[in-house]
Steps between C-alpha positions, in 0.01 A plus 500: 500500500165618634334329204610161628479545879140512616554614858767769500493697822364852463304441181128461451352154503238345275258507792523881506430536128182295483270732692159573350329832568131496589247781504518510880878557476460853361527667839840573650657208676732520796857399439634247748840492666581186301434687174712795615787266589480324162501835319806608699683177417411531130625859499827396669554225241434743213737757651777242543460373143505857366824574688659181363395595147645850539828355626520263202432784256762721665758221477411431139522860380777643719805651336781252435794507736801698377786287367828542692775665291793283403491149348 
């Protein structure tokens, strides 16, 4: 659904992707607390999605339940 929702929380925005590097930008820049917080949120979202994917795969490929004897 991320293709259709523009502003999903924890993902990058279009504003972040349209930065242009200049010659004066070659030196190291200081990372701000806002950038650190956004990176942490993005990492948390990725981790949560990965755990959900693993759970779905485990459910899909787990061994079938044994049939009760009788019937």
